[in-house]
N, C-alpha and C positions, 0 to 999 in steps of 0.2 A: 552474212556468214561473220561479218567482224564483232558482232556482239556475241555469237557463239563462241568465238575465239577467247573473247574478255573474259566471260562466264566460265569457259574451262580453265584458262590461265588463273582466275581467283578462285575456283575450286581446287586447284592443283597446288595453291599455295596456303589454302587454310588448313587449320587445326583438323578438321575431318579426314582430309586426305592423308594425313600422318597418323590415323587411328591404325592400332595396331590390329593385324591379321593373324589367324591363326598362325601358329609360327612351325617350320619344318622342324620338327622331331630332329630329324636326321644332323640336321646343321647345330642344333643344341647339346645333344649327347651321343655321339655315334657310339660308342660304347654299348648302348640300350639296344642297339640293332640287334635283332637276331631271337632265335628261341630259348624259352626260359622254363625252368620246373621251379615250380613256387611250393611254398609250406608256410603256414602259419608261425608265428612265434606263439607258443602256448603259453601265456601268461594270465591273470586274472581280468584284463581287458577281454582277450578271445574268449574265454570260455563264458563270460557275462553278455557277450554278442554272440551266443549261438544261434544258428539258423542263418546268418549273417552271409551271404556268398561271396567268395572272393575268389581270383584267379588261382587255378591250379597249374594250367598251362598257360602260356603267354608267349605270343609271337609279336615283335615289335619291328613295324615297318617304316618308310619315309613319311606316311602320311596315316596310317592305319594301325589299331591294336586288335589282335585277334585272340581270344583268349576262351577258354572253358573254366567255369568255375565247379568249386564245390562247398561243401557246408559240414558242419559239425553238429551233432544234435543226439542226444541220450547215447554219449560214449562212441557213436560211430561216424565216420564221415560218408558223405552222400555226394553224388555228382547232381550238378545243378544245369546249367545251359551251357550253350556256346554263343560265341557273339562276334560282332568285328564293328568296330566304332572310329571315329575321327581321334587322332591323337593331336596334343597340344602341348607345347613347352614352354615353361617360363625361363626367359632368357637370362634372370638374375640367380635363382636358386639352383638351377641346372636341373630341374626337375620335370617329368612327363606324366600328363594329367591324361586320364579316360575316362567316360561315364561307364555306369552299369546299364546292361540293356533290361535287365530285370525289373520288376515291378515287386514293391513292398506288398506284404501279405497287412501291414497294417495301414489303414486309412490315413491318410495326411501325412505319413512320414515322408520326410524330405529324401529325396534321390540320392542315392549312393554314387560316388565317384573314387576312383584309385588314384594313385600318386607314387611314382617310383623315380627312384634316383640310382643309377648304375656307376660302377668303378671296376673296371676289368670285367671280370668273369661270375662279380657278386651284383647282386641287386637288393636293396631295400624299398620298401613301400609300404603303403597303409592304405585301409578302409575307411572312407570317410562321407561324413553327410552333414549335420548341422556342426559337428566337431568329428576329432578322429576316434576311430571307434577300436581299432587295434592293427599291427603292423603283421608284416609278411615279410619273407625273404625270401630270394631266389638264386639259383646258380644256373650259368649260362649253359646250354645244352649242343651247341653247335660250334 
């Protein structure tokens, strides 16, 4: 028993025990909690990444993000899919991150993830892969 306690004490004092766990988004940015209506920032970056899905509605909870997507193609907007994923927060930048549930139609294309930052009833975010693809904005609806 004594060896077990020493091993446990050593582990607790080690850097491994201090490894960062997924952060509670509610602790990081309480203003992001709630329901959001999202629209793309329609600029050159957006139009050059047509067919890339981004949130159209977003519900941010303490640990999860639930969203539905849309995409732009040929002058029209189309519905994508609905998804619920884990939510992560960056303690220094105050950004909230979540991944896309979608799969790319292009083989070997890196997965998408979204990052958002909230201030009051406004949200700014981006669609990201190996680089930032385009930005979106949101308005709190609750």
